[in-house]
N, C-alpha and C positions, 0 to 999 in steps of 0.2 A: 654322296652326302651333299645336302643343300648348302649353298653359299650363305655365310652369316650376313644377316641384314644389318647394315650400319645405321644407327639412329640418325635422324636428321635434326640436329640441334644447330643453333646459330654458330657455335664453336666449330662443329664438324664442317659446316658449309664454308666457313672462313678458311679453315685449313685446306679444304679441297680447292677453293678459289685461288689460293696461293701456291698450289701444287706441292704441298708438303707431303713427304713420305711419312706416314704414321700408321700405327696399328691400334685398333680399338681393343681395349682391355676391360670388358665388363666384369663386375664382381657383385656379390651379394651385399647390398648396402645395409648398414646397421646405424640406427639413429645415434648420434653423438660418438660414433666410432672413429671418424676421421681417418687420417692416413695410416694409423696403426692397423685398423681393420682392413683397409684396402691392401696394405703391404702383406698382411697375413693371408688374405684370400687369394692374392695374385702370386704369392711366393717371391716377392721382391724385397729389396732392402728399403726400409722406410726413409732412409736418407735420400733416395732417388725419387721418392714420391713428393711432388711439389704441391704445397697447399697455396690457395689463392685467397688472400685476406683483404677484404674491402675495409678501408680505414678512412677517417676524416681528420683534418687538422683543426686547430682551434677556431678557424673561420668557417668550419663546416664544408671545406673543399674536399671532395672525395678523391681517393687514389687507391691503387692496388699494390700490395707487397706480395711477392712470390718467395716462399720460404721452404726450406727442407722440411719434410714431414716430422722429423725428429728434433726440430729446433723451435725456439720461440723467438718472437720479435721484440727487441728492446725498443719500447715506445719512446723512451727518453732519448736514445741515439737517433731514432727516426725523426723525432721532433727537432733535434739539433740540426740534422741535415736539411730539413725543410724550413729552418729558422722560424719555428712555431713554438708556442709555449707548451702545447700538448698535442698528442695524436692518440686517437682511440679507435678500436675496431667499431665498425658500424653495427647497429642492431640489425636483426634479420630483415625487418621491413625496409629499412633505409638501404641496406645492401641490395635487396630486390629492386628497389626503385632506381638505383644507379646502374645496375648491371642487367636486369631482366632475368636473373637467375636466383633460385632459392638457395639458401645456405645448405651446404652439403653437395650442391651441384653447380657451384660457381666456377666458371672458367674465365681466364683472362681474355679469351678469344671471343669475338662476336658479342661484346657487351652492348647494351642499349645505348650507353653514352661512352665516348672514347675517354678513358681515364688515364692520367699519368700512371705509369707502371714502374715499379722498382723491383729489382731481382737481387736476392742474396748472391754475391759475386761467385761464391764457390759452386753454385748450381751450374754455372756456365762451364765448369771444368768436368762435369759428368759426361760419360759417353752417351747416355740415354737418360731421358727424364720421363716420368709418368705424371701427367697433369690432367686435371678435370676436363672432360669433354662436353660439359654443359648439361649434365644430368646426374642425379644421385646414382651411385653405383656404376659410373662410367669414367674410366681414365683413358687417355691416349698415350701411347708410347711414341716418343719422337726425339729428335736431336735438339739440344739446347740452342744450336745455331739457327734452327728454323724459328724458334721462339724469338730470338733476337731480330731476325730479319723481318718478322711480322710486326712485333710490338715495339721494337726499339726501346727496350726498358733501360733505365739507369741502374748500373750495377752499384750496390751498396754493401756495407758490412754491418748488419744490424742483428744478426742471429746470435743466440747463445744457447 
């Protein structure tokens, strides 16, 4: 059996450069399917599928929030943490400009610009996470500890 070819995305290259032990988990991507479809296709719990949301504060400063697939982000709580009046998700073009990734394929690893990153603190308690590998239909299975060592995100409690 032929060895599976690992796609070469900026995220995958970054994980390799940092010596991260990860498993590539491709799945059949569906437009607007999000983590629900990824979890279904991979047979995993959606709670362990981590979505990467690119957001901006009221000064248009971009940042990333990593959230459980089955949870939403309280923008009000996030704004309070950032001492901002508001925070909003970026539109797809703005997210692409900041990260170099298209929506649905956004990874927190290997972004075009280094962005402040926040992670829902309960994600760090999971034994394994499934997070975007920089391409639609591609998650990587890895330890949340490796996410912390590479991105040094600030742990927050903004999910509901």
